[in-house]
N, C-alpha and C positions, 0 to 999 in steps of 0.2 A: 590777391596773393599776400599783400602786406598784412592784412587783417587775419586771414585764415592761417597762413603758414608761419609768418615772421613775427607778428606782434599780437598773437592771441593772448588771452588772459593767462592761460597756462604757461605759455612760453615767457611772458613778461615776469611771472612769478618765479620761474626757474632761474632768473638772473638775480634773485634776491641776495644771494651770498656775495655777488660782485658789488652790488650797491653798498651793502653794509661794510665790506672790506675796504672799498675805496673811500667811503666817508670817514671811516676810522683812520685811514692814512692821512686824510685832510686834517682831521683834528690833531693828530700827532705833529704834523708839520707846523700847524699854527702854534701849538704849545712850544715847539722849539724856537720859533721866532719870538714868542712872548718872553721866554726865559732869557733870550739874548737882548731883550729890550728893544726889539725892532718893530716897526709898524708893519701891519699885514696888508698887502695889496690884495684885497679880497676879490676884486674883479679878475685878476690873473689866476688866483687860486681856483675860482669857480669854473673858469674856462677849462683849466687843466683837469679838474675833477670830472666835469661833464664829458670831456673827450676821453678820459680814461674809462669811465663807465661805458660809454658808447662803444669804444674800441674793443674792450673785452667782451662785450655782448655780441658785437657784429663780427669781429674777426678772430675772437678767441684769445687775444692777448693785447697788452698795451701796444699802441701803434709805434713802431720804430721810426716812422716818418712823421711823428707828431708835430714837431716844430714846423716843418715845411707844410704839412696839411693845414694847420691852424693859420699859418701865414697866407696860404692860397685862399682859404675860405674868407678871411677878413678882407683881403685885397679884392676878391671877386665881388663881395657885397658892396664894398666902397665904390668900385668901378661901375657896377650895375645900378646902384642907387644914387650916384652922384650926378652933378650937372655936366652936360656935354653939348657943345654947339652943334655937333652932328645930329643930335636928337631934334633940334629946332629946324635944321635944314637937311632932312634925310635924302632929298633928291640931288644934293650937291656932293658928289663923291670926293671932291678935293678937300672939303672940310673934314670929312671922316678920315681921310688920309693924313692930313696935317695934325689932327688932334691926337693921333696915336692910340686912340681908345680901342680900335679894332685889333691892332697888333698886340696890345696888352692883354685883351681878353683871350686871344688865340694862344698866347704864351702861357697864361694861367691854365687854360684848358689842357694844353699839352702836358704841363707839369702835373696836374691832378690826374690826368689819364694814365700817366706813367706810374704813379703811386698805386692807383686802383688795379691796374694790370698786374703789378708786382704782387699785390695781396691775393688776387685770384690765382695766379700761377703758383704761389707758395702753398695755397690750400690744395690745388690739384696735385702737386708733388707730394704733399703729406698723405693724401688719400692713396696715391699710387704706390707709396712706400709701405703701405699696410701697417702703419704705426698702430699701437694699442688704442682701442676705442676711447674717445674722450667725449665729454658733453658737447653736443652739437652747438656751434655758434651759428649766426645767421647766414654767413657765407656758405657754411656746410649745408645748410638747409636749401639754399638756392642751387648749389651744385647738384644736390640729390634730386631736386625737382626737375632740373635741367636734364639730368641723365634718365629719369623716369619718363619724361615727356608727358606728364599727367595734366598739363594745362591745355587749354583750348587753342593756344598759340605757342610757337617755339620760343623758349626763354633764351635769348642771346646774351653774350657777354656784355654788350652795351646796355641791355636792360638791367643786368645785375649791378653794373657800375653806377647806373643812375640811382638805383635803390640804395646802394651803399653810400653814395654821396648825400642823398636825402637824409638818411638815418645818422650818419656820422657828422655831417654838417649841421643838422638840426640839433644834435646833442651838444655840439660845441658852442653853438651860437644862441639858440632860443632858450634852452633850459638854463644856461648860465645867465642869460639876460634877465630871466624871471627871478632867479634867486638874488641877483645883484640889486634889482629894483625893490624886492621885498625887504632886504636888509637896509637899503637906503631909506625906505619909508618907515621902517621900525626905528631907525636912528633919529628920524625927524619927528616921530610921534612917541614920546616916552610912555604915555599912558597905554598905548597899544602894546609896546614892548613889555611893560610890566605884567599886563594881563596874560600875554603869551608865555612869558617866563614862568609865571605861576602855574599855568596849565601843564606845560611841558615838564617842569621839575617835579610837580606833584604826581604826574602820571608815571614818570620813570623812577622816581625815588632815588635810592642810593645805589643803583646797579652799576653806575659808572659810565654807561653808554646807552644810546638809544638803539632799539631794534625796530624792525617794521611791525612787529606785533604791538608795540607801544603806540604806533601812529593811530590805530583804530579808535583810541579814546581821546584823541586831540581834535575836538570839533572846532575850537577857535583857530587852530593852525590852518584848517581848511578855509575858514572865513578870511584869514589874512591873505592866503594865496589867491582866493577869488577876487578880493579887493585889489590886489596887485595886478591881476590880469585885467581888471576893468580899467584901471588908470594907465597901465603900461602893457598893452598887448604886445607879444613878441614880434608880430608882423603887423604894423598899423594898417596897411592896405592888403587885403586878401589877394591871393592869386586871381588873375582876371577870369571872368566868366564871359561867354559869348551867347548872345540871344539867338535861340534857334528859330524864332519867329517874331514878327513885329508885335509889340505889346505897348500898353499904356500903364504907367505907374504914377499915381498922384497927379494926373493931368499932363505928364510928360510922355511924348511919343518916343519910343525907343525902337529904331528900325532893326530888322533882321540882321544878324551877324555883327551887331554893335558889340564892342568889347567893353565890359563893365567892371569897374573896380569898386569894392565895398570898403568904405573907410570905417573899420571897427574901432579905431582910436577915437573918432568923433562920436560914434554910437555910445561908447562907454562913458562919455562926458556930456551927454545930451541932458540938459536940465529938465526937459519934459518927462524924462523917465527916471531921473536920479535926483534925490534931494541932496543939496550941498555937493553938487556933481564933481567939483575939483578937490574935495577934501577926502583924506584917507580915513574911512570909517568902516571897518570890517563888520561892525554891528548892524549895518544896513541890511545884511543878508540874514539877520535874525528877525528883522521887522518887516517893513513894507516889501522888500525884495526877497523875502525868505524862499519863495518858490522859484526864483530865477537861478538858472544853472548855465554852464558853458558847454552843454552837450549838443547845441545847435538848434534847440527848439524855442529859445527866447531871442528874438532878433535884435533886442537892445544890448545883447551881451554875447558876442561871437568871437572870442579871442582865438579859437581854433578852427573857425569856419563852421560850415553846416552841410548837411546832406551827404551825398556820396563822396564829396571831396573834402570832408572834414579831416583834420590832421590825423593820419593813422597812428602816429607815435604819441598821441596825447596821453594814454595810460602809462606808457613806458616813461615819458618825461616826468609826469606828475609823481610817480613813485620815487624817483630820484630827488625831486624838488622837496617833497614832504620830509623825507629822511634827512636830507642835508640841512634844511632850515631848522628842524627840530634839534639836530645834533649841535649846530652852531649856537642855538639859544640855550640848550642844556649845559654845554661844556664851558661857555665863556660869558662873562660880562663884557660889554663893548663900549668903547669911548671914541670920540673924535680925537685925532691928533691935536696937540697944542701948537699954537703959532709962535712967532718970535717973542711975543709979550707974555707967553705963558697961558693964554686964553685958548679955549677950544676953537678950532677953525670952523668957519661956516661951511655947511654941507651944500655943495653945488648940485642942483638937481637938473641941470641942463641936459637936453637930449640930443643925440646925433641925428643927422638927416641921411637916412639910408633905407635899404629894403627892410632891415630890422630896426628896432627902436632901442638902442643901448644908451647908457650914460655917456655924456661927452667926455668926462674925465673919470679916471679909475676911482673906485671906492677904496680908500685906504683908511684903516681903523686900527685902534689899539685893542688887543684882546687880553683879557684878564682871566686866566683859568680859575674856575670855581672850586675844583676838587683836585687832589693829587692825582696825577695821570701817569700810568706806567708807559714807558716808551718801548716796552718789549712787545 
């Protein structure tokens, strides 16, 4: 259902105006900060951008629960991916009780469930009020499919809430993380930044803003995104798989029903498959690795997974990432903030330890607008 009804190529394309509008809002907000002489917390800006694009596509408007929604997603990822003694001693209920981890997850689940229930109820009330027809958002599609009963199984509200959480949570966390790491690597690699600036600015010319039509001519932009995904996959360990039968892989016997995790972070840095594996070199995808792609057929490069469980929102997310990065590079020159002695601060590339792989510290930069920009 995610692929056919919710995230088909046609439906993803129908959200183009949302992406372009929200990216333009991002550029305007950065111009305001720049004019005020303020440093831009790009990490925060990108999370809000991704959430706004996701919210308008999924529920038809910016989420009025945005602050609470993002807080719950971040706290859930932290709790699920963090260390807990209860995980080491699962048969000792007292440790689970004393750690408070279970109570925290239950509270977060209740809070998120209340938000998602409210969104579904608001959409039902809107449909029953027979308001003028608007462009269908993804919740409208799910409610229509639920009413038609066209699936081979009943689509319950719990199913809809799970899909909403996947799409909204993924938009806020993974897409923002990819853009954040791409900008971090560009700041650390001036040669790559210059080449990308030349491509983007030559392609767009003097139009004043980037549109999705411009993206088609930006081949190096795609290489930069691929290289970012290689070094910084949004989810370093894919969702677990379970063996349906006993098998042997490279001499290792894997019994039936074994739960297997695929470490795509390690695959992307394996020196047996990648020259200079830890270096940020987008050109590698023009040379030896030119035929390697992230669609799930090259097992050394699986940032979105593979097979039937490949990330269904891959195309949706990439559209936003391409447009956002191109707009940031076209509209601004970027500098690291200066320290107490007037020298540029060192860029910290430390990673967090969680389900997703984000920067340990926020990416804060100085933006210098390239061209006069209208705030209207």
